[in-house]
C-alpha positions as a Markdown table, in Angstrom:
| # | Residue | x | y | z |
|---|---|---|---|---|
| 1 | Met | 10.9 | 1.2 | -6.0 |
| 2 | Asp | 12.8 | 2.9 | -8.8 |
| 3 | Asp | 10.9 | 3.4 | -11.9 |
| 4 | Gln | 7.8 | 1.6 | -10.8 |
| 5 | Asn | 4.7 | 2.4 | -12.6 |
| 6 | Asp | 1.2 | 1.7 | -12.0 |
| 7 | Gln | 1.4 | -2.1 | -13.2 |
| 8 | Thr | 1.0 | -3.5 | -9.7 |
| 9 | Gly | -1.5 | -5.6 | -8.1 |
| 10 | Ile | -2.8 | -3.2 | -6.0 |
| 11 | Leu | -3.8 | -0.8 | -8.6 |
| 12 | Asn | -6.2 | -3.2 | -10.2 |
| 13 | Asn | -3.7 | -5.4 | -12.6 |
| 14 | Pro | -4.5 | -8.9 | -11.6 |
| 15 | Gly | -2.0 | -10.2 | -13.9 |
| 16 | Ile | 0.7 | -8.5 | -12.2 |
| 17 | Leu | 2.1 | -10.3 | -9.2 |
| 18 | Thr | 2.9 | -8.2 | -6.3 |
| 19 | Pro | 2.0 | -10.4 | -3.2 |
| 20 | Asn | 4.1 | -8.1 | -0.8 |
| 21 | Leu | 2.7 | -4.8 | -2.0 |
| 22 | Asp | -0.9 | -6.4 | -1.6 |
| 23 | Arg | 0.2 | -7.6 | 1.9 |
| 24 | Leu | 1.3 | -4.2 | 2.8 |
| 25 | Ser | -1.5 | -2.5 | 1.4 |
| 26 | Lys | -4.1 | -4.7 | 3.7 |
| 27 | Lys | -3.0 | -2.9 | 6.9 |
| 28 | Gly | -2.7 | 0.6 | 5.2 |
| 29 | Thr | -3.9 | 3.4 | 3.0 |
| 30 | Ile | -3.5 | 2.6 | -0.7 |
| 31 | Phe | -3.6 | 5.8 | -2.8 |
| 32 | Thr | -5.0 | 4.9 | -6.2 |
| 33 | His | -3.9 | 7.9 | -8.0 |
| 34 | Ala | -0.7 | 9.1 | -6.5 |
| 35 | Tyr | 1.9 | 11.1 | -8.8 |
| 36 | Cys | 5.6 | 12.3 | -8.6 |
| 37 | Ser | 6.4 | 15.9 | -8.8 |
| 38 | Ala | 8.9 | 15.2 | -11.8 |
| 39 | Pro | 8.8 | 12.2 | -14.1 |
| 40 | Ser | 12.5 | 11.7 | -13.6 |
| 41 | Cys | 14.4 | 10.1 | -10.7 |
| 42 | Gly | 16.7 | 12.8 | -9.5 |
| 43 | Pro | 14.2 | 15.9 | -9.6 |
| 44 | Ser | 11.5 | 13.6 | -8.1 |
| 45 | Arg | 13.6 | 12.4 | -5.3 |
| 46 | Ala | 15.0 | 16.0 | -4.6 |
| 47 | Ser | 11.3 | 17.0 | -4.3 |
| 48 | Leu | 10.2 | 14.3 | -1.9 |
| 49 | Leu | 13.2 | 14.5 | 0.3 |
| 50 | Ser | 13.1 | 18.4 | 0.5 |
| 51 | Gly | 9.3 | 18.9 | 0.3 |
| 52 | Leu | 9.7 | 21.4 | -2.5 |
| 53 | Phe | 8.6 | 21.6 | -6.1 |
| 54 | Pro | 11.0 | 21.5 | -9.1 |
| 55 | Ser | 10.0 | 24.8 | -10.2 |
| 56 | Thr | 11.0 | 26.2 | -6.7 |
| 57 | Thr | 14.4 | 24.7 | -6.6 |
| 58 | Gly | 15.2 | 24.7 | -10.0 |
| 59 | Val | 16.2 | 20.8 | -10.2 |
| 60 | Tyr | 14.4 | 19.8 | -13.3 |
| 61 | Tyr | 16.7 | 16.9 | -14.6 |
| 62 | Asn | 18.8 | 14.0 | -13.2 |
| 63 | Ser | 22.2 | 15.7 | -13.8 |
| 64 | Gln | 21.4 | 18.4 | -11.2 |
| 65 | Pro | 22.3 | 17.7 | -7.6 |
| 66 | Gly | 19.2 | 17.2 | -5.3 |
| 67 | Asn | 20.7 | 16.4 | -2.1 |
| 68 | Gly | 19.7 | 20.0 | -0.3 |
| 69 | Glu | 23.6 | 20.6 | 0.5 |
| 70 | Gln | 24.3 | 22.0 | -3.1 |
| 71 | Ser | 23.4 | 25.4 | -4.6 |
| 72 | Ala | 20.1 | 24.5 | -6.1 |
| 73 | Leu | 18.7 | 23.4 | -2.9 |
| 74 | Ser | 20.8 | 25.4 | -0.3 |
| 75 | Gly | 18.9 | 26.1 | 2.8 |
| 76 | Ala | 16.4 | 23.2 | 2.7 |
| 77 | Val | 16.6 | 20.3 | 5.4 |
| 78 | Thr | 16.1 | 17.0 | 3.9 |
| 79 | Leu | 14.1 | 14.2 | 5.6 |
| 80 | Pro | 16.9 | 12.2 | 6.8 |
| 81 | Arg | 18.9 | 15.3 | 7.9 |
| 82 | Leu | 15.7 | 16.3 | 9.8 |
| 83 | Phe | 15.3 | 13.2 | 11.5 |
| 84 | Lys | 19.1 | 12.7 | 12.3 |
| 85 | Asp | 18.9 | 16.3 | 13.8 |
| 86 | Gln | 16.2 | 15.4 | 16.2 |
| 87 | Gly | 18.1 | 12.6 | 17.6 |
| 88 | Tyr | 16.7 | 9.3 | 15.5 |
| 89 | Ile | 18.8 | 6.5 | 14.3 |
| 90 | Thr | 18.9 | 7.5 | 10.6 |
| 91 | Gly | 20.0 | 5.1 | 7.6 |
| 92 | Leu | 19.9 | 5.3 | 3.9 |
| 93 | Phe | 20.3 | 2.0 | 2.0 |
| 94 | Gly | 20.7 | 1.9 | -1.9 |
| 95 | Lys | 19.4 | 4.6 | -4.1 |
| 96 | Val | 17.4 | 7.3 | -1.9 |
| 97 | Phe | 19.0 | 10.2 | -3.5 |
| 98 | His | 19.7 | 10.3 | -7.2 |
| 99 | Glu | 23.2 | 10.7 | -7.2 |
| 100 | Glu | 25.9 | 8.0 | -6.9 |
| 101 | Asn | 29.0 | 10.2 | -7.0 |
| 102 | Arg | 28.5 | 12.2 | -3.6 |
| 103 | Pro | 28.6 | 9.3 | -1.0 |
| 104 | Lys | 30.0 | 11.3 | 1.7 |
| 105 | Ile | 27.2 | 13.9 | 1.6 |
| 106 | Tyr | 24.7 | 11.1 | 2.0 |
| 107 | Glu | 26.6 | 9.2 | 4.9 |
| 108 | Ala | 26.7 | 12.4 | 7.0 |
| 109 | Met | 23.1 | 12.3 | 7.2 |
| 110 | Cys | 23.3 | 8.8 | 8.6 |
| 111 | Thr | 24.0 | 7.2 | 11.8 |
| 112 | Pro | 27.4 | 5.6 | 11.6 |
| 113 | Gly | 26.9 | 1.6 | 10.4 |
| 114 | Phe | 23.5 | 2.5 | 9.0 |
| 115 | Phe | 24.8 | 3.8 | 5.3 |
| 116 | Ser | 25.1 | 1.9 | 2.0 |
| 117 | Pro | 25.8 | 4.1 | -1.1 |
| 118 | His | 23.8 | 3.9 | -4.5 |
| 119 | Thr | 26.7 | 2.7 | -6.5 |
| 120 | Gly | 25.2 | 2.7 | -10.0 |
| 121 | Phe | 22.7 | 1.0 | -12.1 |
| 122 | Trp | 25.1 | -2.1 | -13.0 |
| 123 | Ala | 26.3 | -2.4 | -9.4 |
| 124 | Asn | 26.9 | -6.2 | -8.5 |
| 125 | Ala | 25.4 | -7.1 | -12.0 |
| 126 | Pro | 26.9 | -10.4 | -13.6 |
| 127 | Asp | 28.5 | -10.1 | -17.2 |
| 128 | Thr | 27.9 | -11.9 | -20.2 |
| 129 | Ser | 29.7 | -14.8 | -19.2 |
| 130 | Val | 26.8 | -15.4 | -16.7 |
| 131 | Val | 23.8 | -13.8 | -18.4 |
| 132 | His | 22.9 | -13.6 | -21.8 |
| 133 | Phe | 21.9 | -9.9 | -22.5 |
| 134 | Thr | 19.3 | -8.7 | -24.8 |
| 135 | Asp | 21.2 | -5.5 | -25.5 |
| 136 | Phe | 19.5 | -2.1 | -26.8 |
| 137 | Arg | 22.4 | 0.3 | -25.4 |
| 138 | Tyr | 23.1 | 2.2 | -28.6 |
| 139 | Glu | 19.3 | 2.6 | -29.3 |
| 140 | Gly | 18.1 | 3.2 | -25.7 |
| 141 | Gly | 21.2 | 4.5 | -23.4 |
| 142 | Ser | 23.7 | 2.9 | -21.2 |
| 143 | Asn | 21.3 | 0.7 | -19.2 |
| 144 | Phe | 18.8 | -0.6 | -21.8 |
| 145 | Val | 19.8 | -4.3 | -21.3 |
| 146 | Trp | 17.9 | -7.3 | -19.9 |
| 147 | Gly | 18.8 | -10.7 | -19.1 |
| 148 | Ala | 17.6 | -13.4 | -16.5 |
| 149 | Val | 20.4 | -14.5 | -13.9 |
| 150 | Pro | 20.7 | -18.3 | -13.1 |
| 151 | Asp | 18.9 | -18.5 | -9.6 |
| 152 | Glu | 22.1 | -20.4 | -8.5 |
| 153 | Trp | 24.1 | -17.7 | -9.0 |
| 154 | Glu | 22.9 | -15.7 | -6.2 |
| 155 | Asn | 24.6 | -17.1 | -3.0 |
| 156 | Asp | 27.0 | -15.6 | -0.4 |
| 157 | Glu | 29.5 | -14.6 | -2.7 |
| 158 | His | 27.2 | -13.0 | -5.4 |
| 159 | Lys | 24.2 | -10.9 | -4.7 |
| 160 | Leu | 22.3 | -8.3 | -6.7 |
| 161 | Ile | 22.5 | -5.0 | -5.3 |
| 162 | Asp | 18.8 | -5.1 | -4.2 |
| 163 | Thr | 19.4 | -8.3 | -2.6 |
| 164 | Glu | 22.7 | -6.8 | -0.7 |
| 165 | Asn | 21.0 | -3.9 | 0.5 |
| 166 | Ser | 17.7 | -5.7 | 1.8 |
| 167 | Asp | 20.1 | -7.8 | 3.7 |
| 168 | Lys | 21.5 | -4.7 | 5.3 |
| 169 | Val | 18.3 | -3.3 | 6.3 |
| 170 | Ile | 17.2 | -6.7 | 7.8 |
| 171 | Ala | 20.3 | -6.7 | 9.9 |
| 172 | Cys | 19.5 | -3.3 | 11.2 |
| 173 | Leu | 16.1 | -4.5 | 12.1 |
| 174 | Glu | 17.4 | -7.5 | 14.1 |
| 175 | Lys | 19.7 | -5.1 | 16.4 |
| 176 | Lys | 18.4 | -3.8 | 19.6 |
| 177 | Leu | 18.3 | 0.1 | 18.7 |
| 178 | Asp | 18.2 | 2.6 | 21.7 |
| 179 | His | 16.8 | 5.4 | 19.9 |
| 180 | Pro | 13.7 | 5.5 | 17.3 |
| 181 | Phe | 14.8 | 5.4 | 13.8 |
| 182 | Phe | 14.2 | 6.5 | 10.3 |
| 183 | Met | 15.3 | 4.2 | 7.6 |
| 184 | Ala | 14.9 | 4.4 | 3.8 |
| 185 | Leu | 15.6 | 1.5 | 1.3 |
| 186 | Gly | 15.9 | 2.3 | -2.4 |
| 187 | Leu | 15.1 | -0.6 | -4.4 |
| 188 | Leu | 16.9 | -0.2 | -7.6 |
| 189 | Arg | 14.6 | -2.4 | -9.8 |
| 190 | Pro | 12.7 | -2.4 | -11.8 |
| 191 | His | 14.8 | 0.5 | -13.0 |
| 192 | Leu | 17.1 | -0.7 | -16.1 |
| 193 | Pro | 19.0 | -2.9 | -16.6 |
| 194 | Trp | 16.4 | -5.6 | -16.3 |
| 195 | Ile | 18.7 | -8.2 | -14.6 |
| 196 | Val | 17.1 | -10.4 | -12.1 |
| 197 | Pro | 17.0 | -14.0 | -11.2 |
| 198 | Lys | 15.4 | -16.4 | -13.9 |
| 199 | Arg | 12.6 | -17.7 | -11.6 |
| 200 | Phe | 11.0 | -13.9 | -11.7 |
| 201 | Tyr | 11.0 | -14.3 | -15.6 |
| 202 | Glu | 9.4 | -17.6 | -15.3 |
| 203 | Leu | 6.4 | -15.9 | -13.5 |
| 204 | Tyr | 5.5 | -14.3 | -16.7 |
| 205 | Pro | 5.8 | -16.5 | -19.7 |
| 206 | Leu | 5.9 | -14.8 | -23.3 |
| 207 | Asp | 2.9 | -15.9 | -24.2 |
| 208 | Ser | 1.0 | -14.2 | -21.3 |
| 209 | Ile | 2.4 | -11.0 | -22.1 |
| 210 | Lys | 0.0 | -8.7 | -23.7 |
| 211 | Ile | 0.6 | -5.4 | -25.5 |
| 212 | Pro | -0.3 | -2.5 | -23.1 |
| 213 | Gly | -4.1 | -1.5 | -23.3 |
| 214 | Gly | -3.1 | 1.8 | -23.4 |
| 215 | Tyr | -1.3 | 1.7 | -26.7 |
| 216 | Leu | -3.0 | 3.4 | -29.7 |
| 217 | Pro | -1.5 | 3.5 | -33.4 |
| 218 | Asn | -1.3 | 7.2 | -34.2 |
| 219 | Asp | -1.7 | 8.2 | -30.8 |
| 220 | Leu | 0.6 | 11.2 | -31.2 |
| 221 | Asp | -1.3 | 12.9 | -34.3 |
| 222 | Asp | -3.3 | 15.2 | -32.0 |
| 223 | Leu | -0.3 | 16.2 | -29.8 |
| 224 | Pro | 1.7 | 19.4 | -30.1 |
| 225 | Glu | 5.2 | 19.1 | -31.8 |
| 226 | Cys | 7.1 | 19.5 | -28.8 |
| 227 | Ala | 5.1 | 16.5 | -27.2 |
| 228 | Lys | 5.8 | 14.6 | -30.3 |
| 229 | Trp | 9.5 | 15.0 | -29.8 |
| 230 | Met | 9.5 | 14.1 | -26.1 |
| 231 | Ala | 7.6 | 10.7 | -26.9 |
| 232 | Leu | 9.7 | 9.6 | -29.7 |
| 233 | Glu | 13.1 | 10.8 | -28.6 |
| 234 | Val | 15.0 | 9.3 | -25.6 |
| 235 | Pro | 16.3 | 12.9 | -24.3 |
| 236 | Gly | 20.2 | 13.2 | -24.2 |
| 237 | Asp | 22.9 | 11.9 | -26.5 |
| 238 | Asn | 24.3 | 9.8 | -23.8 |
| 239 | Leu | 20.7 | 8.2 | -23.2 |
| 240 | Gly | 20.8 | 6.6 | -26.7 |
| 241 | Val | 19.4 | 7.6 | -30.3 |
| 242 | Ser | 15.6 | 8.1 | -31.1 |
| 243 | Asn | 12.4 | 6.3 | -31.5 |
| 244 | Leu | 13.2 | 3.4 | -29.5 |
| 245 | Gln | 9.5 | 2.2 | -30.1 |
| 246 | Thr | 10.5 | 1.7 | -33.8 |
| 247 | Val | 13.4 | -0.2 | -32.7 |
| 248 | Ile | 12.1 | -2.2 | -30.5 |
| 249 | Thr | 9.1 | -3.3 | -32.4 |
| 250 | Gly | 11.1 | -3.8 | -35.5 |
| 251 | Ala | 13.3 | -6.3 | -33.6 |
| 252 | His | 10.1 | -8.0 | -32.3 |
| 253 | Lys | 11.1 | -7.5 | -28.7 |
| 254 | Trp | 8.2 | -5.6 | -27.3 |
| 255 | Lys | 6.7 | -8.7 | -25.4 |
| 256 | Glu | 10.2 | -9.6 | -24.1 |
| 257 | Ala | 10.9 | -6.0 | -22.9 |
| 258 | Ile | 7.6 | -6.0 | -20.8 |
| 259 | Gln | 8.6 | -9.5 | -19.7 |
| 260 | Ala | 11.8 | -8.2 | -18.5 |
| 261 | Tyr | 10.1 | -5.0 | -16.7 |
| 262 | Gln | 7.5 | -7.3 | -14.9 |
| 263 | Ala | 10.3 | -9.8 | -13.8 |
| 264 | Ser | 12.2 | -6.8 | -12.3 |
| 265 | Thr | 8.9 | -5.6 | -10.4 |
| 266 | Ala | 8.4 | -9.0 | -9.0 |
| 267 | Tyr | 12.2 | -9.2 | -7.9 |
| 268 | Ser | 11.7 | -6.0 | -6.3 |
| 269 | Asp | 8.3 | -6.9 | -4.4 |
| 270 | Phe | 10.4 | -10.2 | -3.3 |
| 271 | Gln | 12.9 | -8.0 | -1.6 |
| 272 | Leu | 10.2 | -6.0 | 0.0 |
| 273 | Gly | 8.5 | -9.0 | 1.5 |
| 274 | Arg | 11.7 | -10.0 | 2.9 |
| 275 | Val | 12.2 | -6.7 | 5.0 |
| 276 | Leu | 8.6 | -7.0 | 6.0 |
| 277 | Asp | 9.1 | -10.1 | 7.2 |
| 278 | Ala | 12.0 | -9.1 | 9.3 |
| 279 | Leu | 9.9 | -6.0 | 10.8 |
| 280 | Asp | 7.1 | -8.5 | 11.7 |
| 281 | Lys | 9.9 | -10.7 | 13.6 |
| 282 | Ser | 11.3 | -7.6 | 15.2 |
| 283 | Ala | 10.9 | -5.6 | 18.3 |
| 284 | Tyr | 9.6 | -2.6 | 16.1 |
| 285 | Ala | 6.7 | -4.4 | 14.5 |
| 286 | Thr | 3.7 | -2.6 | 16.2 |
| 287 | Asn | 5.4 | 1.2 | 16.5 |
| 288 | Thr | 6.8 | 1.4 | 12.8 |
| 289 | Ile | 5.2 | 3.6 | 10.1 |
| 290 | Val | 6.1 | 2.0 | 6.7 |
| 291 | Ile | 5.9 | 3.9 | 3.5 |
| 292 | Leu | 6.2 | 2.3 | -0.1 |
| 293 | Cys | 6.4 | 4.5 | -3.1 |
| 294 | Gly | 7.8 | 4.6 | -6.6 |
| 295 | Asp | 9.7 | 7.7 | -7.6 |
| 296 | Asn | 8.0 | 8.2 | -11.3 |
| 297 | Gly | 5.9 | 6.4 | -13.5 |
| 298 | Tyr | 7.0 | 4.5 | -16.7 |
| 299 | His | 6.2 | 3.7 | -20.3 |
| 300 | Val | 6.4 | 0.5 | -22.0 |
| 301 | Gly | 5.2 | 1.7 | -25.6 |
| 302 | Glu | 2.2 | 3.8 | -24.6 |
| 303 | Lys | 2.1 | 6.7 | -26.8 |
| 304 | Asp | 5.0 | 5.1 | -28.6 |
| 305 | His | 7.2 | 6.2 | -25.6 |
| 306 | Trp | 9.7 | 4.4 | -23.4 |
| 307 | Thr | 11.2 | 4.9 | -19.9 |
| 308 | Lys | 9.6 | 8.0 | -18.2 |
| 309 | Phe | 10.5 | 11.9 | -19.1 |
| 310 | Gly | 7.0 | 13.1 | -20.3 |
| 311 | Leu | 3.9 | 14.6 | -18.8 |
| 312 | Trp | 1.2 | 12.2 | -19.3 |
| 313 | Glu | -0.4 | 9.9 | -16.9 |
| 314 | Lys | 2.0 | 7.0 | -17.4 |
| 315 | Ser | 5.1 | 9.0 | -17.1 |
| 316 | Asn | 3.8 | 10.4 | -13.3 |
| 317 | Lys | 1.5 | 7.9 | -11.6 |
| 318 | Val | 3.3 | 5.8 | -9.0 |
| 319 | Pro | 2.4 | 3.4 | -6.5 |
| 320 | Leu | 1.8 | 4.8 | -2.7 |
| 321 | Ile | 1.2 | 3.0 | 0.6 |
| 322 | Ile | 1.1 | 4.4 | 4.0 |
| 323 | Ser | 0.8 | 1.8 | 6.8 |
| 324 | Val | 0.7 | 3.0 | 10.2 |
| 325 | Pro | 0.6 | 0.6 | 13.2 |
| 326 | Gly | -3.0 | -0.6 | 13.9 |
| 327 | Ser | -4.4 | 0.5 | 10.8 |
| 328 | Lys | -6.7 | -1.4 | 8.2 |
| 329 | Gln | -6.9 | -1.1 | 4.6 |
| 330 | Cys | -8.1 | 2.1 | 3.4 |
| 331 | Val | -8.4 | 3.0 | -0.6 |
| 332 | Tyr | -8.1 | 6.9 | -1.5 |
| 333 | Thr | -8.9 | 7.6 | -5.1 |
| 334 | Ser | -8.2 | 11.5 | -5.4 |
| 335 | Pro | -4.8 | 12.4 | -6.7 |
| 336 | Val | -2.0 | 13.0 | -4.2 |
| 337 | Ser | 1.5 | 13.9 | -4.9 |
| 338 | Leu | 4.6 | 12.3 | -3.7 |
| 339 | Val | 5.7 | 16.1 | -2.3 |
| 340 | Asp | 3.0 | 15.3 | 0.3 |
| 341 | Leu | 4.9 | 12.8 | 2.1 |
| 342 | Tyr | 7.2 | 15.3 | 3.8 |
| 343 | Pro | 4.5 | 17.1 | 5.7 |
| 344 | Thr | 2.7 | 13.8 | 6.3 |
| 345 | Ile | 5.5 | 12.1 | 7.9 |
| 346 | Ile | 6.0 | 15.2 | 10.0 |
| 347 | Ser | 2.5 | 15.0 | 11.2 |
| 348 | Leu | 2.5 | 11.2 | 11.7 |
| 349 | Thr | 5.7 | 11.4 | 13.8 |
| 350 | Gly | 5.2 | 14.7 | 15.8 |
| 351 | Ile | 8.9 | 15.7 | 15.0 |
| 352 | Lys | 9.6 | 19.6 | 14.4 |
| 353 | Pro | 9.1 | 20.9 | 10.9 |
| 354 | Pro | 12.1 | 22.3 | 8.8 |
| 355 | Arg | 13.0 | 25.9 | 8.1 |
| 356 | Gln | 11.9 | 25.8 | 4.5 |
| 357 | Lys | 8.1 | 26.3 | 4.0 |
| 358 | Leu | 6.8 | 22.8 | 2.8 |
| 359 | Glu | 4.8 | 22.9 | -0.5 |
| 360 | Gly | 3.1 | 19.6 | -0.3 |
| 361 | Leu | -0.1 | 18.9 | 1.8 |
| 362 | Asp | -0.5 | 16.9 | 5.0 |
| 363 | Leu | -2.2 | 13.7 | 4.0 |
| 364 | Ser | -2.7 | 12.2 | 7.5 |
| 365 | His | -6.3 | 13.1 | 7.8 |
| 366 | Leu | -7.0 | 11.0 | 4.9 |
| 367 | Leu | -5.3 | 7.8 | 6.1 |
| 368 | Lys | -8.8 | 6.6 | 7.9 |
| 369 | Asn | -11.1 | 8.9 | 5.6 |
| 370 | Ser | -11.3 | 7.8 | 2.1 |
| 371 | Asp | -13.9 | 10.4 | 1.2 |
| 372 | Gly | -11.5 | 13.1 | 2.7 |
| 373 | Ile | -10.4 | 15.9 | 0.0 |
| 374 | Arg | -7.0 | 16.9 | -0.6 |
| 375 | Gly | -8.2 | 20.1 | -2.0 |
| 376 | Met | -6.1 | 20.9 | -5.1 |
| 377 | Pro | -5.0 | 19.6 | -8.2 |
| 378 | Val | -1.5 | 17.5 | -8.2 |
| 379 | Leu | 1.5 | 19.2 | -9.7 |
| 380 | Ser | 4.1 | 17.3 | -12.1 |
| 381 | Thr | 6.8 | 19.4 | -14.0 |
| 382 | Tyr | 9.7 | 18.4 | -16.3 |
| 383 | Gly | 11.9 | 21.2 | -17.4 |
| 384 | Phe | 11.4 | 25.0 | -16.9 |
| 385 | Gly | 8.0 | 26.0 | -17.8 |
| 386 | Cys | 6.5 | 22.3 | -18.7 |
| 387 | His | 3.9 | 21.5 | -16.2 |
| 388 | Ser | 1.0 | 18.9 | -15.9 |
| 389 | Leu | -1.9 | 19.1 | -13.5 |
| 390 | Arg | -4.2 | 16.3 | -12.4 |
| 391 | Asn | -7.3 | 16.7 | -10.8 |
| 392 | Glu | -10.0 | 13.8 | -10.3 |
| 393 | Lys | -11.4 | 14.3 | -13.8 |
| 394 | Tyr | -8.9 | 16.1 | -16.0 |
| 395 | Arg | -4.9 | 16.1 | -16.8 |
| 396 | Tyr | -3.9 | 19.6 | -18.3 |
| 397 | Ile | -0.4 | 20.0 | -19.6 |
| 398 | Arg | 1.1 | 23.3 | -20.6 |
| 399 | Tyr | 4.6 | 23.5 | -22.1 |
| 400 | Arg | 6.8 | 26.4 | -22.0 |
| 401 | Asn | 5.6 | 27.8 | -25.6 |
| 402 | Gly | 2.1 | 27.8 | -24.4 |
| 403 | Asp | 1.2 | 24.3 | -26.3 |
| 404 | Glu | -1.5 | 22.6 | -24.5 |
| 405 | Glu | -2.8 | 18.9 | -24.0 |
| 406 | Leu | -6.2 | 18.3 | -22.0 |
| 407 | Tyr | -7.3 | 14.7 | -21.2 |
| 408 | Asp | -10.9 | 13.7 | -19.9 |
| 409 | His | -9.8 | 10.8 | -17.5 |
| 410 | Leu | -13.4 | 9.8 | -16.8 |
| 411 | Gln | -13.9 | 9.4 | -20.6 |
| 412 | Asp | -10.2 | 8.7 | -21.8 |
| 413 | Pro | -8.2 | 7.1 | -18.9 |
| 414 | Tyr | -5.5 | 6.5 | -21.8 |
| 415 | Glu | -5.1 | 10.1 | -22.7 |
| 416 | Trp | -6.1 | 9.4 | -26.6 |
| 417 | Asn | -8.1 | 12.3 | -27.5 |
| 418 | Asn | -6.5 | 15.6 | -26.7 |
| 419 | Leu | -9.1 | 18.1 | -26.1 |
| 420 | Ala | -7.1 | 21.3 | -25.7 |
| 421 | Thr | -8.1 | 22.8 | -29.1 |
| 422 | Asp | -11.9 | 22.4 | -28.3 |
| 423 | Ser | -13.1 | 25.7 | -27.2 |
| 424 | Ser | -15.8 | 23.9 | -25.1 |
| 425 | Tyr | -13.2 | 22.9 | -22.5 |
| 426 | Asn | -11.8 | 26.6 | -22.1 |
| 427 | Tyr | -13.7 | 26.9 | -18.9 |
| 428 | Val | -11.4 | 23.6 | -17.7 |
| 429 | Lys | -8.3 | 25.1 | -18.9 |
| 430 | Arg | -9.0 | 28.5 | -17.3 |
| 431 | Glu | -9.8 | 26.8 | -13.7 |
| 432 | Met | -6.5 | 24.5 | -14.2 |
| 433 | Ile | -4.2 | 27.3 | -15.0 |
| 434 | Lys | -4.8 | 28.8 | -11.9 |
| 435 | Tyr | -2.8 | 26.1 | -10.1 |
| 436 | Leu | 0.3 | 26.5 | -12.4 |
| 437 | Pro | 3.3 | 27.6 | -10.2 |
| 438 | Val | 3.9 | 31.3 | -9.6 |
| 439 | Ile | 7.8 | 30.7 | -9.1 |
| 440 | Asn | 9.8 | 29.0 | -12.2 |
| 441 | Glu | 13.2 | 28.9 | -11.3 |
| 442 | Pro | 15.6 | 29.1 | -14.4 |
| 443 | Glu | 17.2 | 25.7 | -15.3 |
| 444 | Thr | 20.8 | 25.5 | -13.8 |
| 445 | Asp | 21.6 | 24.1 | -17.0 |
| 446 | His | 19.7 | 22.6 | -19.9 |
| 447 | Gly | 20.0 | 19.2 | -18.7 |
| 448 | Ser | 23.1 | 18.2 | -19.4 |
| 449 | Asn | 21.8 | 16.2 | -22.4 |
| 450 | Leu | 19.3 | 14.7 | -20.1 |
| 451 | Gly | 16.4 | 17.0 | -20.6 |
| 452 | Trp | 14.6 | 19.0 | -23.1 |
| 453 | Asp | 16.0 | 20.1 | -26.6 |
| 454 | Val | 15.0 | 23.7 | -26.5 |
| 455 | Ser | 14.9 | 23.9 | -30.1 |
| 456 | Val | 11.3 | 22.1 | -30.0 |
| 457 | Phe | 10.0 | 25.2 | -28.4 |
| 458 | Glu | 10.7 | 27.5 | -31.2 |
| 459 | Arg | 8.1 | 29.1 | -33.4 |
| 460 | Gly | 7.5 | 27.0 | -36.4 |
| 461 | Tyr | 9.3 | 23.8 | -35.2 |
| 462 | Val | 7.8 | 20.6 | -36.7 |
| 463 | Tyr | 8.6 | 17.3 | -35.7 |
| 464 | Asp | 10.2 | 15.3 | -38.5 |
| 465 | Asn | 10.1 | 11.6 | -37.3 |
| 466 | Lys | 12.2 | 10.5 | -40.5 |
| 467 | Lys | 14.9 | 13.0 | -39.9 |
| 468 | Gln | 15.2 | 12.4 | -36.5 |
| 469 | Leu | 15.2 | 8.4 | -36.6 |
| 470 | Arg | 18.7 | 7.3 | -36.2 |
| 471 | Val | 19.7 | 3.5 | -36.2 |
| 472 | Lys | 23.1 | 1.6 | -36.2 |
């Protein structure tokens, strides 16, 4: 589920309606503190599918290739390629890898007839003759739009892209397959644009929408200057102009935007349910492992921030469920990483490992043991030399210029109080620093306008909100 944050029913958010996530969780292990390796679609997926950290590959931003067959990941065998090479029927449907302009590379990883490319965020979306758009593209980038599609619009002639790709997976499950299979469905929502059928908007009337509990005015006051830039700037000229929180609240659209995000989550959950129904009715119901995850977290105003592209809890926390046939619900609360999925899948399926040395940890021993220990903090990275580490109690953030943030999650779950300058916590920082990556591959580019403005790391930089804010 693309850009799906922790606002789901399975992660103790009773007002969020995700019945099919709930249903899957009842026959699998819920990881309540799962985190991505990078708070951005491209590098997160590259890490998950290669089993390598961004700091090892140099894939830090969405503009960089993350398919394992380009220079940045040369030599790495991706998960779908590994399964295909070992005789599995292999299918990729929708946005599995981030890039939409390399379909032949991804189709080559698949069995003929088991591929549907990622065709862009506006794929199959109706135009303004069908949907009234609330449009913040100028301020928030080329996809920052939302609107409710009339329910009757979706039919045999018109289907939203997640409906279409779910149909294709369902059709595969209805076939008689003579080999084991690896299939990945990349649901595009709740990634922008939030264009989904009206009935999903109606699940969340505007008067029921609440401002995020994690929002605190002046929350940025104790942050380093570079972190203020990341909170308030949408990075990159082609992603819009700055201070989206100011723009959205000034237009009195905050609750509408949250409604649209939640409606998009409900739509994706509905598609998940359709696929689970098909699996339950198929010949493969009792011998198929199902894994559900997001690719990165998402802010809807917390820390005055929107989208992902940050090193805080909300930017990096994702849903993760692993359901193995015959399993009952298990809840694991210690932090784990999406980079752990590659070795875990190898362990669960018994296939031969790839030639690269995987950097995640095998979680298979935790699926029936909620008291098990993963053993080390979880690493998330955004850009060269900018890292976040999360253990059971603390989140430690260190930027490439040495600036720091530190949060005690047992006392401060919303990360309101930066403890990094409190010398009584130096022992915590010393312990966390041991787990920062030794290898930090240089950025192959600065992100092609999709990453950090490197000037924010210069000595003496001060974030000037008034200077930075640009409006129409």
